Phi, psi and omega in degrees: 000125174245148180224145174232122187247119180230089190070234175273006182263121181228136178241125181236143168251073175228185184289142197292325183293314181297317176298325178299320181295311187292316176292332173293314180302316173305314183300317182300296177316296183312306192294331184293338175279331191264322186287119180207162180294132180307132181241127175237090187290125172270121175276310178203136177221006174060017182294342173285341187072017178203139170220132178280088182280152169238160176285136181276097178053226186263014193264343182281076177294321178244080184301333185261006182277061171209168174195165178260124188251134183260353188263340179235088178239167189286338174215173176292340185266354178269131186276315183232160173223164175267120175247124172248121191229013171225194184273086191214134173236117186245138181250130184243118173278133177228167179297154186302133176235115188283131177264131187247167178303133173081001177309137175230130180246152177228138179225143179261139177211147180230116175266113183277318177210140186292134174248190172298310184217134172224126186189205189207139180226167179219151183217151171244020181088340176249312183240158185226146176229120183241135178254135171256131179256333187201151179152158176265348185279143172274112202265161174267125194279356168284346179243341190229144169267093188260029192290336180267358187300119172078015184279313187262158174290147176281169173063033162198158182289137176224144183258120185247126178265118185246115176278080189297319183298302179306306186305311178295315185294330173299321184278308197246353176056043166196161179258118189271171160259107181290129181238001176209147178245128186245115178253126191224145171224092188271105187221079176293322188232011178210184190242041172301149184218147178211145178258148174233148179204161161047081174263122180226159166260119187252018186307312188275358172260008184282144180300156180254119173299135182302138171255142192244137176235118179246143165207160182224164176226132186253132180270181181279152176296135172221177170251127181288186185287351173256006176078025183266140177286124192229151173228126168275133168233127177259122181258141171234157180220149168229130176255123182258110184203094194285351180246013183214133182255341180250145179220151167244145192247136180217097184267144167232121185266007174090351186235019182094351182257155181227170172208146170259003180284154181291324183218083182281157168251134181227144175253129178260141171254143186282104185210357176232159182255030181217168179292163177242132173268117178259129180251137169244120165251139184227126179245137181255182187304341185262009193055036180254143190250149174231150181225141169210164180207163173209171191237126180256125174244117179240174184302135185296142168240218189272149188281147173243012173271163003289159174261131182243141177218145175263131168247113196269335190086210182289138166239115181254118179245050173209205169061038183106340186279346175303317180296312178300316183290326178294324187281319188239355180091153188292332181286334182296325182284345181257352181308312185293346192270342194302323171299331188265345180242280191302322185265356193258337180211169173286324184224131177244134183233135183222158168268116181273101196276003174209147178293153172248108194201156180263351183295144183252358178282085180282163178303132198284339183236351177288137177271345172238123177213150190226154171207155166236171178283142190300333180286351177298343177305329178301328181290320171308316179289322183292330177288339181091025170280118188268332192219139173232145172267134176248012175273096182202170181280004174248351185298329181267016180302325177240031159075201180295314177304327178296313175308303190293328172290321168304318176297317172297322175294325173289314178309319186299332185249015175068024175267137187275159173196158170202186177100354173203161178179194182291344180199176183288337177294311184290321187294328176275000176303139180278163170256135179252145180211124183255128180214131179049044173078358184252124179262120184251139170251128175259135179232120188244141181204170186216145172240017181275073189278351186074007183284328182303338174248008178061043178277085183274137357287148180284166200273355179270150174294155171235190188286325172226050179212136182290164172144199185257171178290117184283132188272107167228155171312315184295317175292319177299318183301312183298321178304304178307305185302338189277335182248351195291342179269355182235350173249148176282330182222138176238128182241124183248120174235135184240149175250102192205180178089187183275150183297142175052031167252147178268357167206162180308135174289172183295339181266017185214091186261103181287336180292320183287321181300321184259014185308133179080001180263131183222119182304336175297339182294341184263008180292143182290154179287139181291000000 
């Protein structure tokens, strides 16, 4: 018997029935630790109609400009909300509340009239983290998390989801004990007002990613009807997922073949001189992904190495290209590229610099916005582009409908993509591509948020906001850690820097941005 253990991924060459018993036992034991009643911890709901507030530093210019309101609350069950109607920053001291890895808080807010800054903050007495929800002021990203600023309509209740553990750790590199809550309505030059209600910790109510157990049985070599040397491998999977009963399966066998079965049988032909990395991706009812991989080693054949890749850069299918495409067809603009793309490498990767959409609802504050037709995706396929990044400063030009229609257009032509989505979870998802038995994870992100021009809503994705995957050393590190146990090769591609420049400018120092970041940190333990 041989076994390969890769995290939760296990490959056994033993009898199927014995393995089913063992895996069922693992499932029962593991699930007993995960299954629990949902807990929604209320941190503050103002239900007493009274809070002993302090003034926050020197910002509380009008300290009496607040009240507890019974007429406008987040739900029918709520008795009171907090109303700030002047230039006031209120600090509420609380018993120390420990933040743990992956914790997420939610707060309900109702902006009645826009001020300079309307938002929420937390402090541990040493450091402070602020979120801005609405406001006209251009904020310093070294002091604020502005991802939600200007996203939701005013004069209605909205829920803001704050990944407080990730954001705090990204800034301060530790998990705090929160001792203070800050509610703010910064109204230096106008009369903005905002209501707050129901601050809760929703961490244990979040979707749980599937855990996967894989094993396989390898048959003897034989020659098929075409006299090809063949080996049959039976794959089995067990999904450990306490919050979902239904799952979609996506197998990639490493030789160009795939399956959507739960326990597929696959035939390998003896044609390569290396192992095959097999990848299983599973999506559950909550649209949460789990990953697993194993390696199949069969008798060596001829080599298919080296593996070659093309990285194209930006592809713009708008900005005047529409006339050429209309006159000559989408294939015509890609014809000159065929020798350099389709014929030149095993994998070609590009940045799709515009959404492909029929939507006419463009971004409300951007002055430059582009779009191409959804059918233009056929040209990318014709050019031999297998993968595109959507992490750039134009993917959100036509808001969420533009992103979703672009994704559908790419799906229609079998082009893989990542880097943007309905929220940050989707935006940060990897693209896996298997070629010549090598499984490569592509990770895309961008730092062109539009905040430098105060393009509200900003272009990066949030926990419950569409956009692209935001490029920071912390989030790139998280992307890498999520795939390092299932991918043979990891490719990180960013869309960043100054417009129309061939090199980073003096004010864009990659060495400073990634100071202390070392790929060797992700090497597997010996």
